[in-house]
N, C-alpha and C positions, 0 to 999 in steps of 0.2 A: 578458385581454389588456392590454398596457400602453397607456397613453394618451399619445402623443407630440404635442406642439404646437410650432409654429414661432413664434419671437418676431416680432412685427410689424415690417415694414420691413427685414428681413434676408434676403429671398428672393433667391437668386442667379438670374441669367438664364442658363440653359443648357438644351439639349435632350438628352434621353437616349433613345437607341433601343436597346432590349434586343436582344442578338444570340444569346442562348441561352435555352432555356426556363428560367424562374426562378419562384420563389414570390413571390406578392404578400403584402404585409403587410396584413392585413385591419384595417379601422378599427373601433374600438369605437363604440357609439352616441353618445358624447359627443366623438368626434374632429371636427376641422374638416373640413367638406366640401371636396373638391377638384374644381375645374372640370375637366371632361374632354370632349374632343371626339373622337369615334371617328375612326380614320384613314380616309382615302379608300379606296374600293374599288380594289383593285389585285391583279393576278395574282401579285404577289410576297408576298402575305400567306398564310401557311400556319398552320392551327390544329393544335395538338398538346396534348393534355391539357386544361388549364384556361386556357391563355394563347395569345395570338397572337404569332407571331414575324415580324418584318418583315425582308425582305432588300432592301436598297436599295443598288444599285451606281451610281445616277445621280450624276454629279459626281465620280467617283473617278478619278484619273489614274494612281495608282501602285498596283501590286499589294501593296506592303508599306509600312507606315508605323507610326510609334509609336502604340501603342494607349493611348488615354486612358480610364480607367475612372472612373465616378462615385464620389464619396466617400460612403461610408455611415458616418455618425457613430454612435457607440455610443448606444443608446437610454437615455433618462433616465427613471427611474420616479419617480412622485410619492411623496414621502415625507410622513409625518405631521408636522404642524407642532409644533416644539418651541421652545426659546428662540432658536435660530439659524435664519435663513431657509434655505430649500432652493433651490438654483439649478438651472435646467434648461439643458442644452446645446441649441442649435438642431438640429432634425431636419428634413431636407428630405423631404417626402412626395412620392411619385411617383404619378402617375395610373396606374390599372390599367385594363386593357382589359376591356370587358364580356365575359362568358362566352358563347361561341358556342353555337348550337344545332346538334346533329350530325344528319347525315342518317340514321344508323343507328337513331335513336330513343332513344339513351342520353342521359342528361343529363350535365352536367359531372362529371368524376371527379377524384379526387386523384391525385398522382403515384404513390402506392402501388398503384393499381389497374392491373394489366397490360393489361386490355382497353381502358382509356382512352387508352393511349399510341399515337400514330401517328407513324410515321417521316416527317419532312418530305420533300416532293418535292425531287428533286435538279435543280438548274439548272446553267447553265454558269458560274456565278460562284463563286469560292472565297470564300464570305462569312466564313469563320472568320478569314482573315487580312486581310480588307479593313479599311482604316482608317476611323475615324469621327472627324470633326472636331468639336471643341467649342470654345467661346469661350475657356476657360481651360485651357491644357495642364496635365496633371498630371505629377508627377514620375515618371520612368520607373523601372522595377525591373529588375534583372538576375537571371537564373536560370541555373543550370548547364546544361551539355550544349548550349550554343548554341541555347537555345530562344528563342521570340519574347519580346518585352518583357512581354507579359501572358500569364498562364497560361491554357491551354485548360481550360475547365470540363468535366469528365466527367459524364455522366449518373449519377444516383444508383443505388443497388443495385437498386431496384425496376425502373428502366428497363433495367438490364443483364440482369436475370433475365427480364423480359418479352420483350426482344429475342431472348434465347437461345431461349426457348420458341417464338417465332414463326418464327424462321428455321432451326429444327432441321431437318436434312435428312430426308426421308421415304425409306425404303428402296425401291429399285426392285423392283417385282413381276416375278418371273421366271416366265414361262409354264411350267406343269407339263408334264412329258414324258408320253408315252402310258403307259409303265410306271408312272409315278407316279400317273396318273389311275386305272389299274386297281387299284392298291394302296389308294387312297382309297376307291373304290367297295366293295372287299372289306371294308375296315374299317367302312364305314357299314352294310353288310349284317349283319356280326357284331354291331354295336351294337344294331341293330334287333331281332335275335333275342334278345339278352340282355334288352332292355327288355320284350319280350313274355313271356319266361319269368319275369321279376321280377313283372310284373303278375299272372300266373297264380298264382305262389306267394303273393303278398300277399292275393289274393282267397281262396285256400284257408285261409290263416292266420286271416283275419277271420271266415270261416265257422266255423272250429273254435272260436274264442273265443266266438262267439255261441251255438253249441250248448252249450258248457260253462256259460255264464251262465244259459241257459234251464234247464239241468239243475239248477244250484244253486238257482235260484228255485223250481223245481217241487218238488225234494226238501225244501228248507228249508220251503216252505209246507206240505207234508204233515206234516213233523215238528212245526211250530209249531201248525197248526190241527187236528192230530189225524186227518187223513185227506185223501183226494183231493177230497171234496165240500166245499161251503161249510159254515162252522160252524153248528151248530144254533142256531135262534133262534125265539122265540115270535112268533105273529102277533097276539096280543092277545085280548080287550080288557083283560085283567088280572084279578087276584084281590085278596084282602084285603091290607091293608098290613102290613108288618113293619118293625121297627127294626133297622138295621144300623149298625155302628160303623166309622168310618174312623180308623185309628190314626195317630199322628204318624209321618211318614216313609214311609207306605204309597205304593207305586208303583201305576201304573194296572193292572198285571198282578195285584198283590195285591188291589186293590179288586175286580177282575173275579172273582177266585176267591171272595172273600167274597160277592159278589152271587149268583154261581152256587150257592154253598152254601146260601143262604137262599131259593133258587128265585125270585129276582127276574128273572133271565135264564136262558135255556136252556143257555148255555155261556159260559165265561169268554172264549173266543176271540171270540165275537160282540160282547161288550161291549168288549173291548180294541180291536177294529177300529173301533167307533163312537167310543170315547173318544179315540183318537189323532187323530181328524179334528175334534175339538171343542176350540177354544181356551179355552172356558169351563171346561174341566176344571182349568185352572191355578188357578181361584178356590176349588176345593174345600178346605175346612179340616178338620182333625181334629175329630171329634165324632160325634153320633148323627143319623141321617136316617131318616125314615119314608118308605118306598117301596112302591109296588104290587108285587105278585108276578105272575109269568108275563106279563111285558110284553116287547115288542121291545127289542132292545139300544139302539136310538136313543132310544126313550122313556125307558129307564132312565137314560141320560146326561142327558136333559132334566130329569127329576125330581131327579136328584142335584145338579145345579147350581142348581136353583130354591131361593132363600133360604127360602121357606116350608116346605121339606121338613126344614129343620133343627129338631130337637126336643131337649129336655133341656138347653138352654143358658140361663144366667142370669148376671147380674153383681151381686155383692154389694158395695155401696159401703162405704167406711170409716165406722165409727160406726153401722152398721145393727144393730138389735135383732132378736131372734127373733120378737117379736110386733108387730102393728101398733100405731102410736101416733097420737095426735091432737094437732094444734097447738091450743093453748089460745086463741090470738088469732083464728085464721081458721077453725078447725074442720076443716082439711084433714087427710086421712088419709095417713099415711106407711106404705108397705107394709113388713112385716117379712119376715124370711128365710123363714118358713114359707109366706107368701103367694107369694113369688117362686118357691119350689120348686113350689108347686101350679100356678101358671100355666105354668111351663116343662114340666110333665109332661103337658100336654093332647095327645091324639091324636085324629085323625079330622077330618072335614070341619067347616066352620064351622056352628055351631048344633047339632052332634051330637058335640062333643068329649067325651072321657072324660078326666077329670083326677083326680089324687090330691087329696083334700080337705084343707083347712086343719086341721080337727079331727083327721083321721087322722095328720097329721104331728105335731101337738102331743102326741097320745097316744103316738106312737112315741118322741118325744123325752123322754118321762117314764119310759121303760122301763128295762130292765136295762142297766147301764153297759157290761158286757162285749160285748153285741151291738151297742152303739152306737159302738164304737171309741174310747172314752175312754182316753187314754194313762195309763200307770202313774203318771207324775209328777203327775197331776191326780185320780186316782180317789178317794183318801181325802177330799180337800176337796170334791169333787163329791158324794160320798156323803152329806155332811152339809149339803147345801143345803136350807134350810127349805121351799122351794117347788120340787116336782119338775118343774113345767112350765118352770122356768128353769134347770135343771141343765146344759143344753147351751149356755147363754149364753157367748159369747166363744170357744167351741171350734170354731166354723166361721169360718174366716178370710175377710177381704174379698178380692175378686178375681173373675176370670172362671171359671165352672164349667161342666162338661159332665157329665151323668149319664144313665143309661139310664132313660127314663120308664116302661118296662115293669116295672122292679124295684119291690118293695114299699117303703113309707115307711121302714121300719127299715133296709133295705139302702141306700137313698139316703142317709140320715143317716149311716150307718156310713162310706160312701165319703167324704163331705164331712168328717167329723170326723177320720178317719184321715189323709187327705191334708193337712188343715190342721195337724195335730200335727207332721207331718213338716216343713212349711214353717216352723213356729215353732222347731223344734229346730235348723234350719239357722242361725238368728240367734245361737245360743249361749245360749239360755234355760236350758239345763240346768246351766251352769257360771257364768254371769254373776251369778246371784243371790247367790253367795258374796261378791261385792264390795259389794253394796248391802244385804245382810242380808235378802233376801226369797227365798221359795221360788219355783220356776218358776210355780206357779199364781198366787201373789200378784203376781208380776211381770206376769202376763197381766191381772190385775185393775187394777193401777196403769196399765198401758198403755191400757186402755179409758177410764180417767179422763182421761189425757192427750189421747186422741183427741177426747173430747167437750168438753174445757175450753179447748183451745188451737188456734192456727193452727200449721201445720207448722214455721214459723220459730221458734216459741217452745216446741216440744216438749221440748227438753232442759232449759229453764229451769223449766217447770211440773213436769217429773219431779223436778227438784231440790227444789222447794217441797214436793212430796208426801213425799219422803224426809226432809226437814228436819222437817216436822211430825210424821211418824211417830216420828222419833228422840226428840222431846220429848213424845210422847203428847198432841199437840194435835189437836183435831177438824179434819178437812179442810174441812168446811162447803162442799161443792160442790153447787150447785143441780142439776147434772145427776143427782146421786144421788137427789134428791127427786123429780125427774121420772120416773126409771126405775121406781120402785115404783108410780107412778100411771099408767104408760103414756101419758104426755103429754110434750109438748115446750114449754118456755117458758124464755126467757132469765132472767127474774127471777121467782122463786117468791114466793108470799105467806107471811105469817107462819103462817097456819093450815096450809099445806102443809108448811112446814119443821118444824112442831110434831108432825107425825105420825111416830110411832116405827115404823120398819121396819128389817129387816136390811140395808137399802141406804142409808137416810137418814144421811149423814155429819154432818148438823146435830145429830141426836138421839143419835148413838153415835160414839165415837172409833174410830180405826182405819179399815181398808179396808172396803168393802161386802162382802156375803156372796159375791157372784159378780162377774164382769165385767159391766159395764152395756151393752156393745156389742161388736161385732167390731172389734178394733183393727187398724190397718195395721201393716205390718212396720216402718215408720219410727217409729211411736209405741213399739213394743216395743224397738227399738234405742235410743231415747232413754232409756228406763228402765234399760236395761243399761249405758249410758254417759251419765249425766246431766251437765249443765254444772256446773262448780264455782261455788259461790255460797252466801251465807248468807240468802237470801230466805225469808221466811215468808209474805208476802202478795203477791197479784197481783189485778188487776182490769182488765177490758177497758173502755176509756173512750170509744170512738167506734165508729161503724158500719163503719169500715175494719178493725176488729180490733186496733187498737193496744192493747197490754197493758203495764201498768206493774208493775214488781216492786220490792219494798222489804222491808227488815227492820223498819222503824219502823212502829208501829201508827198514830201520828199522821199520818205521810205516807200511810199506807193510807187513813185517813179522808178526807184531802184528795183523794186519787185517786177515792174513791167519790163525793165531791161533784161532781167533774169529770164523772164518768160520768152522774150524775143530771142535771146541767145539759145534757148532750148527749142525754138521753132514753134512755140505754142500760138503766138498771136499773129503769125504770118498768114495772111489771107490767101496768098498764092495768086492774087489777081492784081 
């Protein structure tokens, strides 16, 4: 709202009595307050809408007189201050009447609300044309059609519409004739009959639908469950355990068929009914499970979702070897792949487990290459491995594995080697070797060195160092190859260890070791297939964070070694 203020000392002395309902200009919070005295109680005051209208015929001698209307000056809005001052015209504020409280319980309403409008009571005075005397007469105006000097203010549109709605005539009700009454009674009787027939037909239709639904459920149940009786189910207590496999993508119905086929449950329908009522079934993962035979369907569900029922599952981490290794500094044992397979193959209750032995797996791994699933691209090289116990090194890939623990050692190894070969081939190992000058099997060996010598961020750089050294027939001199032949782990080997000549010690012999020295990750293999460009020949890790420095200069390499020694990285402690 605008903020109008009157200049001090210029207030005119006049009285203004409103003669028509009018709108008040509401004051803003910062407007000057106006002293107001409510008018005396009088019978001539009528409330309509938000304002009080005063009819005052006292002291009026003539029925008609010139009408004097108060002057409403144009409001002046405050302007922002610029270089020139802003002038305000005086505005005369008028007192407003306090809002009345209405008897009908409604509060004050705006002119737009039809219910808030009330027609003023009519009295004997023609107040519209009565004169109002003011101290200063105003200049009269002339209007056409011989109208009065001042225009008559018409109510706004809201008042007109409200008045029309209020005074609209109500049609007079004509009493019905006797014939008309009989016709109405007859129509009511016919309507009642139609309603009764409609209700009857609706009830019959609902009953028909219900019968059809019951029939569908009954027939469908018989078709699904195989008969009118409840599905066959065992009462327990259960028999010997069997291992069942859940394949990727198996539905509850397919799992039910598998369990029924292995005699875990009496019928697939019984297991299905129990499975669909268990939210835990959503947690069942593909793999192998050891379950009791001839048990109730509910018990079968409980055993299947129990994590301890999972068998034949293991995780082979990157850089893991076939055999156990020992940390030179701490004496801690690191489980090899054969040990992991043995532990995952255990069946039976605690203390009575039956597991495939470590020695049995080692013996099977030294067997015939064809029965072990060795791929064609590796057979010739593997056949020439000097130590048969290590011929499967690197051919079992790192990752998560599931196998049937009831299978023999050779069958388990065949599954692991075959599936690992397939994952290696997906990386492009069969063709990428042409670009780096290595056979697929030698690429697998180089990838195992990258895995043991570098952090993942440096894989491609270490792969480039290996290829650069091989290109100039320079010994790789990796401590990891010394440790492999000794089945130990140590960051810095001793001079005596490095002096031992083995088919894997790259200090004693140039070129690649005889076999991979661990199970490489797919990332390490891809680094060998696409090594980073560079002329580096040397690299050394210089701190415990794994920071590795690469260089072509031997002098820089010696300085880097000193930095590693100062940080305690290359101290063997022996």
